C-alpha positions in Angstrom: 4.9 53.9 59.2 3.2 56.3 61.6 4.7 57.6 64.8 2.3 55.6 67.0 4.0 53.7 69.8 6.4 51.1 68.5 8.3 48.1 69.9 12.1 48.6 69.3 14.6 45.8 69.6 18.0 47.4 70.2 21.4 45.7 70.7 24.2 47.3 72.7 21.6 49.1 74.7 23.7 50.2 77.8 26.5 52.2 76.3 27.0 55.3 74.1 24.6 55.5 71.2 22.6 52.6 72.4 21.8 54.1 75.8 21.0 57.5 74.2 18.7 55.9 71.7 16.9 53.9 74.3 16.3 56.9 76.4 15.2 59.0 73.4 12.8 56.4 72.1 11.3 55.8 75.5 10.8 59.5 76.1 8.6 59.5 73.0 6.5 56.6 74.2 8.1 53.7 72.4 8.9 50.4 74.1 12.5 49.1 74.3 13.5 45.5 74.1 17.2 45.8 74.6 20.2 43.6 75.1 23.7 44.1 76.5 26.4 42.0 78.1 26.8 43.7 81.5 23.9 42.9 83.9 24.7 45.7 86.3 24.5 48.3 83.5 21.3 46.7 82.3 19.8 46.9 85.7 20.8 50.5 86.1 19.2 51.5 82.7 16.1 49.4 83.5 15.5 51.5 86.6 15.5 54.6 84.5 13.3 53.3 81.7 10.6 51.7 83.8 8.7 48.4 83.8 7.2 48.5 80.4 10.6 48.0 78.8 12.6 44.7 78.8 16.4 44.6 79.0 18.2 41.2 78.9 21.7 40.0 79.1 22.6 38.5 75.7 25.9 37.9 74.0 25.0 38.5 70.3 28.0 36.3 69.3 26.1 33.3 70.7 23.3 32.3 68.3 21.6 30.2 71.0 21.3 33.3 73.2 19.9 35.5 70.4 17.5 32.8 69.3 16.3 32.2 72.8 15.7 36.0 73.3 13.8 36.3 70.1 11.7 33.2 70.9 10.8 34.6 74.3 9.5 37.9 72.8 7.6 36.0 70.1 5.9 33.9 72.8 4.8 37.2 74.3 3.3 38.3 71.0 6.1 40.8 70.4 7.4 41.3 66.9 9.7 44.3 66.4 8.6 47.4 64.6 12.2 48.5 64.6 15.2 46.2 64.8 18.4 48.2 65.4 21.7 46.4 65.2 23.9 48.9 67.1 26.3 46.7 69.1 29.9 47.0 67.8 33.5 47.3 68.9 36.6 48.8 67.4 40.2 47.7 67.3 43.1 49.3 69.2 44.6 51.5 66.5 47.6 49.9 64.7 48.6 48.9 61.2 46.6 46.0 60.0 49.5 43.6 59.9 50.3 44.3 63.5 46.9 43.6 64.9 46.7 40.1 66.4 44.6 37.5 64.7 42.6 37.2 67.9 41.6 40.9 67.7 40.7 40.6 64.1 38.4 37.7 64.9 36.8 39.5 67.9 36.0 42.6 65.8 34.5 40.6 62.9 32.6 38.2 65.3 30.9 41.0 67.2 30.3 43.5 64.4 29.4 41.1 61.5 28.6 37.6 62.8 26.7 39.1 65.8 24.6 41.3 63.5 23.8 38.2 61.4 22.8 36.3 64.5 20.3 39.0 65.5 18.9 39.0 61.9 18.6 35.2 61.9 16.8 35.3 65.3 14.3 38.1 64.6 13.6 38.2 60.9 11.5 34.9 60.6 8.7 36.5 62.7 9.1 39.9 61.1 8.9 38.4 57.6 6.0 36.2 58.5 3.9 39.3 59.4 5.5 41.4 56.7 6.3 44.4 58.9 9.3 46.2 60.3 12.3 48.3 59.6 15.9 47.0 60.2 18.6 49.5 60.9 22.1 48.1 60.7 24.6 50.6 62.1 27.4 51.2 59.6 30.0 54.0 59.8 31.8 56.6 57.9 34.5 53.9 57.9 32.1 51.6 56.2 32.2 53.9 53.1 35.7 55.3 53.4 39.0 54.2 55.1 41.6 55.5 57.5 44.9 54.1 58.7 45.1 51.9 61.7 41.4 50.8 61.8 41.5 48.1 59.2 39.5 45.5 61.2 36.8 48.0 62.0 36.6 49.3 58.4 36.4 45.7 57.1 33.5 45.0 59.5 31.5 48.0 58.5 32.1 47.5 54.8 30.7 44.0 55.4 27.6 45.6 57.1 27.0 47.7 54.0 27.2 44.6 51.8 25.0 42.5 54.1 22.4 45.3 54.1 22.3 45.6 50.4 21.8 41.9 49.9 19.2 41.7 52.7 17.2 44.5 51.0 16.7 42.3 48.0 15.3 39.4 50.1 12.7 41.2 52.2 9.0 41.6 51.5 8.1 44.9 49.8 6.4 46.1 53.0 9.7 46.0 55.0 13.0 47.8 54.8 16.6 47.5 55.9 18.9 50.5 56.1 22.6 50.8 56.6 23.0 53.9 58.9 26.1 55.9 59.4 25.6 57.7 62.7 28.2 60.3 62.1 31.1 61.2 64.4 30.0 61.2 68.1 32.0 61.5 71.3 31.8 57.9 72.6 34.3 55.6 74.3 34.9 54.1 70.8 35.9 57.4 69.4 38.2 58.1 72.3 40.0 54.9 71.4 40.9 56.5 68.0 40.9 60.2 68.6 42.0 60.5 72.3 41.2 63.9 73.7 40.2 65.0 70.2 36.9 63.2 70.7 35.8 66.1 72.9 35.3 68.2 69.8 32.3 66.1 68.8 28.7 66.0 70.1 27.7 63.7 72.9 25.4 60.7 72.4 22.6 62.5 74.1 22.9 65.5 71.7 23.2 63.1 68.7 20.1 61.2 69.7 18.0 64.4 69.6 18.4 64.2 65.8 18.9 60.5 65.3 15.8 59.2 67.1 13.3 61.2 65.0 15.4 60.4 61.9 15.2 56.7 62.5 11.4 56.8 63.3 10.8 58.3 59.9 12.3 55.3 58.0 9.9 53.1 56.1 9.7 50.7 53.2 10.7 53.5 50.7 14.1 53.5 52.3 14.8 49.8 51.7 18.4 49.1 50.7 19.6 52.7 51.3 22.9 53.7 52.9 22.0 56.8 55.0 23.6 59.1 57.4 22.4 61.0 60.4 23.2 64.6 59.5 
């Protein structure tokens, strides 16, 4: 794929890495179709991005909402060039057997089922026109483990498996990639590292490398598990 202007569908657009990516892609002339759950945060980001971008309130755990969003874009003639599954949450650190079943369910619902809902909503149009790259955000904890983050590790290992299977189903012109962003100072990292999160780069600094890296992905990368160095 070239670096001409692209349409990028991005989940979790208002916080951390999502916001940094949206601003980074927009700065390079690409158009953002983003979703989040907080309308006030969406409105704030929309004012910065400008009118050519579309930000909508969508709960990715509700397939009716993701389907409606994808349909509304399709009706505008919009098919993503890049589909980025970024939205995710992490558990409050604790041994796996002490984490309530409700929290296990919440982590897996957002991180795994929500990702699947976005794929189910957007892939039919992308496959029909045989174009596009999907980036499913994984983690270092989708390829290794640490104590007290069992639900999050389980969810990101699931993303790696989902990505591998999906790569075998796509037309050869397309690609899906599992992307480990690295360790970045986000609210999620603060949940695990506390003040130690200050030792790591900010989302804005990270995006300076991540955005060009993502824009270079193409069909040759299909099925790969990659990391932003």
